[in-house]
SEMARBA-333973 format. One record per residue: residue in three letters; x negated, y negated, z of N, C-alpha, C, CB in turn; residue number from 0. Coordinates in pm, whole numbers, always signed. Atoms other than C-alpha are relative to their C-alpha. Glycine has a CB too. Layout:
N
ATOM kolmi   n.xx   n.yy   n.zz  ca.xx  ca.yy  ca.zz   c.xx   c.yy   c.zz  cb.xx  cb.yy  cb.zz koldren
ATOM   ala      X      Y      Z      X      Y      Z      X      Y      Z      X      Y      Z     NUM
...
END
This chain:
231
ATOM kolmi   n.xx   n.yy   n.zz  ca.xx  ca.yy  ca.zz   c.xx   c.yy   c.zz  cb.xx  cb.yy  cb.zz koldren
ATOM   met   +126   -138     +3  +9781  -5934  +4546    +19    +84   -121    +16   +122   +141       0
ATOM   pro     +7    -94   +138  +9693  -5705  +4261    +93   +117    +26   -163    +64    -36       1
ATOM   pro    -83   -146    -33  +9922  -5397  +4204    -68   +121    +45    +68    +51   -121       2
ATOM   leu    +46   -137    -70  +9874  -5059  +4360    +26   +100   -104    +84    +42   +142       3
ATOM   ala    -32   -125   +107  +9807  -4782  +4072    +16   +128    +96   -141    +29   -126       4
ATOM   leu    -18   -128    -72  +9975  -4471  +4168    -20   +126    -82   +135     +3    +57       5
ATOM   leu    +64    -96   +116  +9795  -4181  +4008     +9   +155    +98   -200    -59    -55       6
ATOM   tyr    -41   -125    -24  +9925  -3838  +4051    -50   +117    -73   +121     -2    -10       7
ATOM   asp    +13   -107    +87  +9824  -3491  +3935    -73    -17   -106   +107    +40    -38       8
ATOM   val   +101    +15    +98  +9510  -3541  +3763    -46   +117    -80   -107    -50    +59       9
ATOM   his    +37   -136    +45  +9441  -3151  +3718   -126     +9    -84   +112    +57    -79      10
ATOM   ala   +112    -21    +60  +9080  -3189  +3633    +14    -60   -136    -34   +137     +3      11
ATOM   asn    -16    +40   +138  +9149  -3387  +3300    -55   -153    +14   +166    +18    -59      12
ATOM   val    +78    +93     -8  +8885  -3632  +3323     +8   -112   -123   -120    +63    +16      13
ATOM   cys     +9    +71   +131  +8948  -3771  +2973   +141    -92     +5     -9   +116   -140      14
ATOM   ala   -117    +89     +2  +9312  -3879  +3061    -22   -101   +125   +143    +89    +10      15
ATOM   leu    +46    +98   -120  +9170  -4026  +3413    -64   -109    -46    -93    +62   +101      16
ATOM   glu    +95   +103    +58  +8921  -4248  +3249    +85    -80    -72   -116    +53    -90      17
ATOM   ala    -85    +87    +88  +9185  -4387  +3014    +90    -80    +93    +89    +87   -108      18
ATOM   val   -105    +37    -97  +9434  -4446  +3309    -63   -114    +70    +43   +119   +100      19
ATOM   leu    +87    +92    -74  +9163  -4613  +3498    -26   -141    -82   -140    +77    +29      20
ATOM   glu    +26   +101    +91  +9086  -4845  +3215   +139    -76    -28    -67    +62   -131      21
ATOM   asp   -116    +89    +35  +9449  -4935  +3146    +59    -52   +114   +102    +65    -77      22
ATOM   ala    -55    +38   -111  +9517  -4973  +3513    -75   -142    +56     -8   +123    +95      23
ATOM   arg    +71   +104    -23  +9221  -5227  +3552    +28   -111    -67   -111    +25    -14      24
ATOM   ser    -35   +121   +107  +9314  -5409  +3249   +130    -87    +32    +25    +65   -152      25
ATOM   ala   -139    +35    -46  +9661  -5451  +3425    -12    -76   +148    +95   +144    +10      26
ATOM   gly    +49    +43   -107  +9491  -5595  +3741    +18    +74   +127    +40   -113    +10      27
ATOM   ala     +0    -68   -130  +9508  -5317  +3973   -143    +17    +40    +74   +138     -4      28
ATOM   asp   +162    -24    -50  +9217  -5305  +4217    +24    +98   +122    -95   -162    +58      29
ATOM   arg    -24    -85    -98  +9376  -5057  +4457    +85   +137    -40    +66    -80   +100      30
ATOM   phe    -33   -103    +51  +9464  -4706  +4394    +43   +107   +104    -98    +33    -81      31
ATOM   leu    -30    -95    -82  +9666  -4430  +4567    +20   +129    -96   +120    -43    +88      32
ATOM   leu    +36    -98    +80  +9563  -4083  +4468    +98    +93    +57   -149    +38     -1      33
ATOM   gly   -106    -88    -33  +9851  -3839  +4493     -1   +150    +17    +80    -20    -83      34
ATOM   gly    +40   -153    -13  +9683  -3481  +4509     -6    +66   -122    +94    +80    +83      35
ATOM   asp    +12    -82   +135  +9614  -3186  +4243   -105    -56    -78   +132     -2    -90      36
ATOM   tyr    +93    +90    +83  +9281  -3323  +4149   -103    +91   -107    -96    -91   +114      37
ATOM   ala   +100    -80    +63  +9076  -3018  +4030    +34   +113    -62    -87    +33    +78      38
ATOM   leu    -46   -159    +32  +9274  -2716  +3928    +79     -3   -136   +109    +71   +130      39
ATOM   phe    -85    +31   +106  +9409  -2634  +3592    -20    -77   -140    +82    -57    +57      40
ATOM   gly    +30    +95   +102  +9215  -2865  +3374   -176    +47    -38    +30   -177    +69      41
ATOM   pro   +121    -35    +63  +8882  -2864  +3180   -144    -28    +62     +6    -62   -118      42
ATOM   leu   +122    +38    -49  +8633  -3051  +3403    +26    -34   +162    -58   -126    -91      43
ATOM   pro    -33    +33   -165  +8701  -2997  +3788    -98    -84    +59     +3   +132    +97      44
ATOM   ala    +99    +83    -61  +8376  -3150  +3920    -11   -132    -72   -133    +70     +3      45
ATOM   glu     +4   +126    +64  +8350  -3410  +3672   +113   -109    +49    +11    +29   -148      46
ATOM   thr    -98    +69    -32  +8701  -3529  +3754    -13    -50   +131   +107    +64    -19      47
ATOM   val    +19    +53   -160  +8636  -3531  +4126   -111   -127    +14    -65   +141   +104      48
ATOM   ala   +116    +87     +4  +8305  -3718  +4065    +66   -146    -63   -131    +74   -100      49
ATOM   ala    -45   +123    +57  +8524  -3998  +3881    +88    -55   +110    +75    +17   -141      50
ATOM   leu    -86    +64    -75  +8774  -4023  +4126    -80    -42   +143   +127    +94    +15      51
ATOM   arg    +99    +93   -115  +8498  -4093  +4418    -46    -96    -37   -115    +51    +56      52
ATOM   ala    +65   +139    +26  +8377  -4369  +4211    +95   -102    +11    -65    -14   -136      53
ATOM   ile    -88   +124    -10  +8708  -4556  +4248     -5    -44   +148   +158    +30    -48      54
ATOM   pro     -8    +59   -105  +8679  -4808  +4473   +152    -29    +68    -72   -108    -28      55
ATOM   asn   -120    +29    -67  +8950  -4889  +4724   +116    +90    -40    +33   -140    -23      56
ATOM   ala    -86   -134    +42  +9112  -4544  +4667    +56    +51   +129    -96   +127    -75      57
ATOM   thr    -41    -53   -124  +9339  -4385  +4925    +63   +151    -51   +114   -110    +82      58
ATOM   trp    -49   -146    +59  +9384  -3993  +4890    +88    +82    +92   -124    +95    -31      59
ATOM   ile    -62   -100    -67  +9629  -3741  +5001     -6   +156   -103   +158    -63    +33      60
ATOM   arg    +50   -117    +35  +9622  -3358  +4939   +128    +37    -75    -54    +95   +119      61
ATOM   gly    -99    -71    +97  +9831  -3169  +4670     -4   +151    +41    -45    -19   -166      62
ATOM   asn    +11   -146    -43  +9931  -2791  +4705   -124    +75    -78   +146    +78    -35      63
ATOM   val    +90    -53    +32  +9667  -2695  +4483   -148    -24    +41    +21     -6    -99      64
ATOM   asp   +124    +42    -85  +9388  -2878  +4691     -8   +104   +117    +13   -161    +62      65
ATOM   arg    -34    -91   -114  +9533  -2658  +4973    -51   +135    -50   +162     +2    +38      66
ATOM   trp    +11   -119    +48  +9504  -2356  +4771   -136    +36     +2    +56    +10   -120      67
ATOM   cys   +127    -14    +18  +9152  -2396  +4668    -68    +28   +133    -48   -113    -66      68
ATOM   ala    +59    -25   -124  +9047  -2440  +5023    +22   +121    +61    +33    -89    +81      69
ATOM   asp    -22   -121    -85  +9233  -2151  +5170    +72    +75   -106    +85    -20   +147      70
ATOM   pro    -68   -101    +87  +9297  -1881  +4881    +85    +90    +58    -87    +74    -66      71
ATOM   glu   -136    -72    -67  +9523  -1697  +5135    +98    -24    -22    +23     -1   +111      72
ATOM   asp   -135    +46    +52  +9779  -1896  +5065    +83    +23   -121     -7   -107     -5      73
ATOM   leu    -60    -36   +122  +9812  -1788  +4722    +85   +121     -4    -96    +15    -91      74
ATOM   pro    -94   -114     +6 +10087  -1552  +4618    -88   +147    -52   +131    -46   -115      75
ATOM   ala    +81   -109    +10  +9918  -1203  +4622    +23    +74   -150    +32    +95   +124      76
ATOM   asp    -36    -70   +104 +10078  -1103  +4304    -36    -81   -137   +145    +31    +17      77
ATOM   asp     +6   +114   +119 +10018  -1402  +4061   -176    +10    -44    +56   -189    +74      78
ATOM   glu   +154     +8    +34  +9679  -1299  +3918    -70   -136    -77    -28   +124    -96      79
ATOM   val    +26   +130    +74  +9677  -1618  +3674    -51    -75    +70    +98    -66    -53      80
ATOM   leu    +25    +87    -95  +9693  -1831  +3952   -119    +46    +82   +118    -20    +77      81
ATOM   arg   +116    -48    -73  +9428  -1644  +4149   -130    -14    -53    +13   +125    +24      82
ATOM   arg   +114    +37    +91  +9183  -1656  +3869     -2   -141    -10     +9    +62   -139      83
ATOM   ala    +18   +122    +12  +9257  -2014  +3824    -76    -67   +111   +113    -50    -19      84
ATOM   val    +50    +34   -116  +9161  -2089  +4179   -151    +42    +26    +87    +52    +94      85
ATOM   ala   +118    -51     +6  +8864  -1881  +4146    -95    -76    -84    +12   +126    -39      86
ATOM   asp    +76    +67    +94  +8736  -2058  +3865    -31   -136    +39    +64     +2   -124      87
ATOM   cys    +19   +125    -67  +8812  -2398  +4023   -107    -11   +134   +140    -39    +43      88
ATOM   arg    +96     +5    -97  +8625  -2308  +4321   -137    +12    -56    +26    +99    +96      89
ATOM   glu   +133     -8    +48  +8326  -2192  +4134    -57   -120    -63     -7   +103    -89      90
ATOM   ala    +51   +112    +72  +8319  -2505  +3933    -40   -133   +107   +120    -41   -112      91
ATOM   leu    +23    +88    -94  +8297  -2715  +4268    -80    +50   +110   +115    -48    +42      92
ATOM   asp   +137    -81   -124  +8033  -2693  +4565   +127     +7   +122   -200   -147    +70      93
ATOM   ala   -112    -43    -99  +8216  -2551  +4899    +15   -128    +61    -35   +125   +110      94
ATOM   ala    -22   +111    -82  +8168  -2901  +5062   +127    -87    -60   -138    -84     +9      95
ATOM   thr   -106    +73    +84  +8416  -3071  +4800   +122    +86    +41    -31     -2   -175      96
ATOM   val   -108    -93    -50  +8661  -2750  +4833    +56    -54   +130    -56   +147    +21      97
ATOM   glu    -50    +31   -136  +8675  -2824  +5195    +65   -165    +11   -135    +23   +107      98
ATOM   glu    -61   +138     -8  +8724  -3204  +5166   +120    -14    -34    -57    -89    -67      99
ATOM   leu   -123    +25    +77  +8985  -3184  +4914   +127    +58   +101     -9    +84   -160     100
ATOM   gly   -103    -82    -62  +9177  -2914  +5133    +25    -75   +152    -54   +170     +9     101
ATOM   ala    -35    +37   -128  +9135  -3130  +5452    +61   -133    -11   -115     +4    +93     102
ATOM   leu    -44    +99    -12  +9304  -3431  +5334   +140     -4    +54    -20    -50   -101     103
ATOM   pro   -132    +25    -77  +9621  -3572  +5493   +120    +35   -133     +8   -189    +72     104
ATOM   glu    -82    -13    +39  +9927  -3436  +5365   +107   -109    -74    +17    +55    +79     105
ATOM   gln    -95   +140    +46 +10127  -3768  +5331    -53   -103    +89   +184    +12    +26     106
ATOM   leu     -8   +103    -83 +10125  -4107  +5482    +76   -115    -51   -123    -35    +35     107
ATOM   val    -90   +109    +18 +10284  -4427  +5500    -63   -133     +3   +100     +5    +98     108
ATOM   leu    +79   +116    +11 +10147  -4752  +5367    +89   -111    -45   -116    +19    -94     109
ATOM   asp    -64   +107    +31 +10339  -5081  +5382   +138    +25    -18    -54    -56   -102     110
ATOM   gly   -137    -23     +1 +10666  -4940  +5449    +32   +100   -119    +75   -136    -12     111
ATOM   thr    -16   -105   +121 +10630  -4668  +5148    -41   +161    +61   -119    -50   -141     112
ATOM   arg    +57   -146    -30 +10592  -4275  +5205    -67    +33   -127   +118   +120    +40     113
ATOM   tyr    +63    -54   +110 +10346  -4133  +4996    -27   +178    +25   -144    -92    -19     114
ATOM   cys    +53   -153     +2 +10335  -3727  +4947     -2    +69   -106    +65    +82    +75     115
ATOM   his    +32    -72   +131 +10275  -3468  +4697   +115    +32    -66    -78   +124    +16     116
ATOM   ala   -109    -33    +34 +10589  -3306  +4661   +135    -48    +47    -10   +102    +13     117
ATOM   ser    -85    +59    -65 +10812  -3408  +4922    -47    -29   +150   +115    +74    -15     118
ATOM   pro    +34     +4   -130 +10818  -3509  +5286    -26    +97    +79    +70    -52    +51     119
ATOM   val     -8   -122    -74 +10881  -3151  +5396    -85   +111    -38   +125    +44     -3     120
ATOM   ser    +64   -114    +62 +10658  -2958  +5157    -81    -47   -115   +101   +104    -43     121
ATOM   asp    +84    +45   +124 +10394  -2992  +4912    +28    +95   -109   -161     -2    +28     122
ATOM   met    -21    -70   +122 +10570  -2742  +4687   +142    -51    -28    -17   +165    +11     123
ATOM   arg   -146     +9    +39 +10938  -2818  +4699    +31   -165     -5   +102    +86   +120     124
ATOM   ser    +32   +157    +42 +11006  -3171  +4536   +160    -24    -54   -148    -27   -145     125
ATOM   phe   -105    +57    +81 +11275  -3374  +4381     +1     -5   -145    +14   -118    +35     126
ATOM   met     +7    +17   +163 +11404  -3359  +4001    +58   -129     -2    +88   +114   -102     127
ATOM   pro    -40   +124    +32 +11506  -3623  +3812   +185    -41    +32    -47     -6   -159     128
ATOM   thr   -138     +6    -32 +11890  -3552  +3888    +31    +31   +127    +72    +76    -77     129
ATOM   pro    -24     -7   -145 +12054  -3564  +4243     -2   +162    +18   +151    -78    +50     130
ATOM   ser    -29   -141    -59 +12038  -3207  +4427    +12    +12   +117    -83    +89    -22     131
ATOM   ser    -42    -44   -151 +12182  -3047  +4734   -109     -7    +85    +54   +145    +13     132
ATOM   glu   +128    -10    -96 +11829  -3023  +4878    -48   -125    +28   -118    +79    -57     133
ATOM   asp    +62   +138    -32 +11757  -3388  +4866    +18    -40   +155    +73   -115    -94     134
ATOM   asp    -23    +41   -154 +11901  -3460  +5227   -117    +95    +62   +176    +39    +70     135
ATOM   glu    +99    -60    -56 +11684  -3176  +5347   -160    -31    -31    +31   +121    -25     136
ATOM   leu   +120    +21    +39 +11374  -3274  +5154    -43   -128    +82     -5     -9   -151     137
ATOM   leu    +12   +129    -70 +11404  -3632  +5325     +9    -11   +166   +107    -83    -58     138
ATOM   asp    -34    -34   -145 +11489  -3485  +5680   -108   -102    +76    -23   +182    +39     139
ATOM   gly    +82    +96    -77 +11355  -3773  +5928    -75   -130    -43    -89    +70    +47     140
ATOM   val    +86   +114    +76 +11234  -4015  +5675    +88   -123    +12    -33    +35   -169     141
ATOM   ser    -69   +134    -20 +11331  -4386  +5749    -54    -94   -117    -33    -66   +156     142
ATOM   glu    +25    +82   +115 +11144  -4547  +5449    +89     -7   -117   -113    +35    -46     143
ATOM   arg    -97    +48   +125 +11319  -4704  +5157    -44    +52   -146     +1   -170    -10     144
ATOM   leu    +45    -42   +104 +11074  -4585  +4912    -71   +107    +14    -56    -80    -55     145
ATOM   val   +103   -142    -11 +10907  -4228  +4868    -35    +22   -137    +75   +153    +64     146
ATOM   val    +66    -43   +112 +10673  -4177  +4624    -70   +132     +5    -88    -95    -32     147
ATOM   phe    +34   -133     -9 +10582  -3811  +4522    -38    +36   -146   +115    +87    +64     148
ATOM   gly     +8    -35   +153 +10461  -3621  +4217    +43   +158    +15   -172    -28    -79     149
ATOM   his    -15   -133    -35 +10423  -3237  +4204    +60    +87   -148   +108     +4   +138     150
ATOM   thr    -92    -62   +119 +10676  -3165  +3893    -57    -30   -117   +144    -51    -10     151
ATOM   his    +74    +77   +121 +10480  -3378  +3640   +107    -68    -79    -88   +104   -103     152
ATOM   leu   -103    +51    +51 +10799  -3534  +3544     +5   -130    +42   +107    +69    +24     153
ATOM   ala     -5   +130    -32 +10814  -3908  +3544   +132    -41     +8    -71    -75    -84     154
ATOM   phe   -137    +68    +16 +11143  -4070  +3674     +2    -88   +147   +143   +127    -18     155
ATOM   arg    -13    +88   -141 +11287  -4313  +3937   +155    +13    +18    -56   -183    -11     156
ATOM   arg   -161    +15    -31 +11629  -4284  +4090    +26    -56   +164    +82   +170    -22     157
ATOM   thr    -33    +22   -102 +11794  -4439  +4371   +121    +69    +52     +1   -112     +1     158
ATOM   arg   -103    -56    -61 +12013  -4255  +4622   +107    -87    +37    -42    +63   +102     159
ATOM   pro    -94    +75    -78 +12342  -4346  +4757    -16    -99   +104    +62    +75    +50     160
ATOM   asp    +29    +66   -124 +12197  -4431  +5082    -99   -126    -22    -63   +107    +99     161
ATOM   gly    +97    +93    +50 +11944  -4676  +4894   -126    +17    +22    +20   -112    +38     162
ATOM   val   +128    -28    +11 +11651  -4469  +4935    -43    +30   -137    -28    +99    +83     163
ATOM   glu    +90    -17   +142 +11414  -4494  +4604    -86   +114     -8    -97   -118    -26     164
ATOM   leu    +94   -124    +18 +11266  -4193  +4475    -85    -22   -108    +73   +133    -26     165
ATOM   leu    +60    +34   +127 +10977  -4248  +4243   -122    +89    -26    -38   -147     -3     166
ATOM   asn   +121   -106    +55 +10767  -3971  +4058    -63    -78   -106    +55   +156    -67     167
ATOM   pro    +77   +111   +125 +10479  -4181  +3840     -5   +110   -113   -193    -75    +43     168
ATOM   gly    +61   -107   +109 +10421  -3853  +3650   -140    +31    +10    +15    -48   -144     169
ATOM   ser   +139    -60    -16 +10101  -3662  +3575    -84    -81    -82    -13   +152    -41     170
ATOM   val   +115    +75    +77  +9792  -3857  +3479    -42   +130    -92   -140    -71   +113     171
ATOM   gly    +80    -78    +98  +9627  -3537  +3349    +82   +102    -68   -116    +69    +65     172
ATOM   met    -84   -100    +59  +9929  -3277  +3250   +133    -42     +5    -13   +128    +60     173
ATOM   pro   -139     +9     -4 +10258  -3437  +3178    +76   +118    -90    +35   -142    -48     174
ATOM   leu    -80    -92    +45 +10541  -3191  +3129   +132    -62    -23     +3   +110    +87     175
ATOM   asp   -141    +71    +31 +10811  -3438  +3012    +24    -25   -137    +16   -137    +67     176
ATOM   gly    +12    +14   +159 +10763  -3419  +2645    -78   -105    -77   +125    -19    -49     177
ATOM   asp    +47    +98    +76 +10563  -3722  +2614   -166    +29    +53    +80   -158    +31     178
ATOM   lys   +144    -23     +3 +10157  -3621  +2568    -84    -84    +85    -46    -15   -129     179
ATOM   arg    +71   +119    -42 +10052  -3965  +2706    -30    +30   +138    +79   -134    -18     180
ATOM   ala    +44     +3   -157  +9884  -4000  +3065   +111    -71    +56   -149    -80    +39     181
ATOM   ser   -103    +51    -36 +10165  -4104  +3283    -53    -54   +158   +123   +107    -17     182
ATOM   tyr    +12    +67   -120 +10116  -4335  +3597    +91   -111    +48   -115    -44     -1     183
ATOM   ala    -78   +101    -15 +10250  -4624  +3774    -30   -102    +75    +97    +34    +32     184
ATOM   leu    +27   +101    -92 +10213  -4979  +3931   +113    -34    +79    -48   -111    -61     185
ATOM   leu   -100    +23   -118 +10369  -5077  +4238    -43   -124    +33     +0   +102   +127     186
ATOM   his    +32   +143    -12 +10361  -5460  +4250    +63    -59   +163    +81    -82   -145     187
ATOM   glu    -44    +44   -159 +10365  -5682  +4577   +139    -32    +38    -70   -126    +43     188
ATOM   asp   -135    +17    -27 +10720  -5777  +4513    +85   +114     -1    +49    -87    -83     189
ATOM   gly    -68   -149    -41 +10815  -5404  +4555    +45    +35   -167   +167    -10   +139     190
ATOM   ser    -36    -71   +131 +10874  -5382  +4167    -84   +104    -66    +14    -93    -96     191
ATOM   ile    +32   -140    +55 +10783  -5057  +3974    -30     -7   -138   +113    +99    +18     192
ATOM   glu    +49    +11   +136 +10604  -5048  +3652    -69   +141    -39   -105   -127    -12     193
ATOM   pro    +56   -129    +72 +10580  -4715  +3458    -93    -33   -100   +108    +84    -68     194
ATOM   arg   +102     -1   +107 +10291  -4666  +3234    -27   +120    -61   -117    -45    +44     195
ATOM   arg    +36   -114    +67 +10216  -4437  +2968   -136    -41   -104   +138    +55    -80     196
ATOM   val   +132    +37    +52  +9833  -4426  +2823    -28   +114   -100   -115    -14   +119     197
ATOM   ala    +31    -82   +106  +9726  -4267  +2503   -148    +36    +51    +15    -75   -153     198
ATOM   tyr   +157    -17    -22  +9378  -4066  +2543    -29   +106    -96    -51    +45   +160     199
ATOM   asp    +46   -101   +111  +9180  -3829  +2348    +39   +144    +37   -163     -6    -22     200
ATOM   leu    -72   -141    -30  +9388  -3495  +2384    -74   +109    -51   +141    +13    -63     201
ATOM   glu    +70    -95    +76  +9182  -3305  +2165   -131    +29    +57    -13    -42   -135     202
ATOM   ser   +128    -25   -106  +8862  -3362  +2362    +37    +81   +141    -63   -157    +49     203
ATOM   ala    -24    -88   -135  +9035  -3236  +2661    +61   +153    -30   +115    -84   +102     204
ATOM   val    -48   -153    +53  +9185  -2924  +2500   -139    +84    -21    +95     -6   -165     205
ATOM   arg   +143    -76    +22  +8821  -2850  +2365    -83    +41   +114    -92    -86    -76     206
ATOM   ala    +88     -9   -129  +8664  -2895  +2674    +48    +99    +74     -6   -121    +86     207
ATOM   leu    -47   -112    -68  +8907  -2658  +2845    -37   +135    -63   +141    -12    +11     208
ATOM   thr    +28   -127    +54  +8849  -2405  +2582   -134    +48     +1    +41     +5   -122     209
ATOM   glu   +154    -15    -15  +8469  -2435  +2591    -31    +35   +119    -79   -115    -27     210
ATOM   arg    +72    -30   -178  +8438  -2412  +2991    +85   +126    +16    +42   -146   +159     211
ATOM   phe    -85   -108    -73  +8725  -2140  +3061    +36    +93   -120   +145    -64    +81     212
ATOM   gly    -26    -67    +87  +8757  -1967  +2718   +128    +56    -12    -78    +69     -2     213
ATOM   asp   -139    -32    +35  +9064  -1732  +2664    +56    +63   +135     +9   +106   -133     214
ATOM   thr    -86    -78   -104  +9157  -1687  +3035   +139    -32    -16    -37    -30   +147     215
ATOM   ala   -128    +23    +14  +9514  -1678  +3058    +61   -129    +62    +58   +107    +48     216
ATOM   trp    -54   +118    -42  +9559  -1977  +3274    -71   -123    -69     -9     -4   +150     217
ATOM   ala    +86   +111   +102  +9303  -2192  +3031   +115    -18   -135   -187    +83    -68     218
ATOM   gln    -92     -6   +134  +9547  -2081  +2744   +131    -92    +27    +52   +169    -37     219
ATOM   arg   -108    +57    -34  +9855  -2185  +2935     -8   -157     +5    +35    +58   +117     220
ATOM   ser    +26   +171    -24  +9694  -2534  +3033     -5    -51   -148   -166    -46    +91     221
ATOM   ala    +47    +66   +150  +9578  -2589  +2663   +167     -3    -48   -133   +124   -125     222
ATOM   lys   -114    +42    +77  +9933  -2544  +2559    +94    -77    +55    +63    +98    -45     223
ATOM   arg    -85   +111    -98 +10080  -2758  +2835    -57   -121    -48    -19    +11   +179     224
ATOM   leu    +43   +149    +51  +9852  -3040  +2711    +15    -21   -108   -120    -42    +10     225
ATOM   gln    -15    +17   +132  +9931  -3011  +2366   +154     +4    -30    -81   +104    -74     226
ATOM   thr   -144    +18     +9 +10309  -2999  +2407    +73    -84    +98    +59   +121     +5     227
ATOM   ala    -69    +64   -109 +10378  -3156  +2724   +137    +57    +68    +26   -126    -49     228
ATOM   gln    -96    -63    -54 +10602  -2904  +2819    -44   +141    +79    +93    +17   -108     229
ATOM   ala    +50   -110    -94 +10592  -2614  +3101    +12   +116    -79    +79    +16   +138     230
END
């Protein structure tokens, strides 16, 4: 069976997405797990969602920014930068798309693997590359031996002492681990995991962000993150 491509945190970066899709298909993938955070903080929200919708055999889950866009009342009242970013994203998408993304399932289990956006208990609280005292709480009630998540934009893989494997494929659209290349992973039929990094036209993405959203604080922050791959 062809591998399953794990694509998380695209963040409206269709330039990175297209490069990843080409790489995944060249590696034989014909199934895709889309892990949330599709259209916020990047240059081309509508174009990115359209490209994602065109992927055949794709399974979607919801990220925290998809929830925020559908329900801005969930946003922190004092974070004006975030509120402006959400407003700009909502304006770039039609109302039906905003509602559709917000209504996606928060997590699911496929073939014995649990897929969530940040962790099984939250779309905001997540795992880090090194073990944390919160890990047990974040896995409360989970029986699957492999948990795949994103949110932090940090690609890593580690196995807990109890044998549960934690996998973050990294971010397609905005990596924050110091490597500017788009990040994703392939899950093979035998259970092996293949992390992959893909170079793409970063400058075109930054240019599109500046042209579309100008000097807004959130766009400037996103441009810096794209250029440095640092938070």
